[in-house]
N, C-alpha and C positions, 0 to 999 in steps of 0.2 A: 177793452179794459182787461188788465190782468187780474189774477185771482186775489192777490193781496189787496188791491184797491177795492174790490167788491167786499172783501171781509171787513175792512176798516169802515166802509160806508154803512154796513149793516150792523156793526158792533154797537151795543148800547153804551152811552157815555155815562159813567158814574162819577160822582163828585169825589174830591179828595177826602172828605170826611167819611164817606162810606167805606173806602178802602182802608183807612186808618183804623176804624173801629173793628172791621173784620179781621185785620191783622192781630189786634189785641185779643179778640175772642179766640182765634186759632192758637195764639201763644198760651193763653190760659188753659185752653182745652188740652194742649200737649203736656203742660205741666201736670194737670190733674191725672191724665192717663199715665204719665211716668210715675207719679206718686203711688197710684194704686197697683201698678204692675211691677214696679222695681223697688222703690224706696221702702214702702210699708212692709212687704214680705221680708226684705233683708233685715229691717229693724226687729221684726218679730222673731226671726231666726236667731239674731244676736242675743236677744233677751232670753230665749230658751237655752242657749249655750251657757250664758252667764248664770242662770238659775241652776243648771246641771253642775257647773263647777262649784257653786256654793254648797251643793248637797252631796259632795263627794264623801265617801266613808271608807274606813279601813276595811280591807279584804274584799273590796269591790273590783270586779274585772272591768278594765277600761282599754281603750285604744288611743294611741297618741297620734299627733299630726303626721308623724313619719310612718305610721302603720304598725307600730310595735304594740303587741298585746301583752298586758301584764296585770298584776294584782297589786293594788295599793297597800303598802305596808306602813307608811307614815305620811302624815299630812302636816305641812308647815304653812306659814303665811303666804309665801310666794312660790313654793315648790312642793313636789310630791316625790316620795321614794317608791319606785315600782320594782316588784320582783318579776323579772321576765323569764327566769328559769330557776331551778332549785339553787339557792344560795347565790344567785346573780341579781344584784340590785343596782338600779340606776336612779339618779336624781334628775328630775326634769321640772321645767317650769309648769305651773298650773295652766297657763294659757295654751300649752301644747296638748292638753287632753281634750278630745272632741266627742267621744261617744262611749257609752257603756257597751262592753262586749256582748252582753246578753241582748241589748236592743238592736245592735248591728246584726247579730246572727238571726234574730227573729224577722227582721226586715228582709234579709237575704232569702230566707226560706219562703217568704210569702210571694216572692217574684216569680 
């Protein structure tokens, strides 16, 4: 007898119902793992960013998505006017602001 024949003769025979229920349990377990390690932290971070954007104030130092550091000079409904140098102002979308410069500098110093 070859090795494969011996393996199949000794392998336990499981019914189709056992394999089907095990597949569903594994599928649900994978979804739960993905939720707690990927989806939930991402949603939490998006809420923090949204709350930060709602709390923007004039004369606050911020960093844009492109890495531009500036000071908020004017806040409108959808955009913000940043002063990036003396008398140099740019208008950017609120969704492009990601962090307060003070928060970013303090997290860099702690590393």
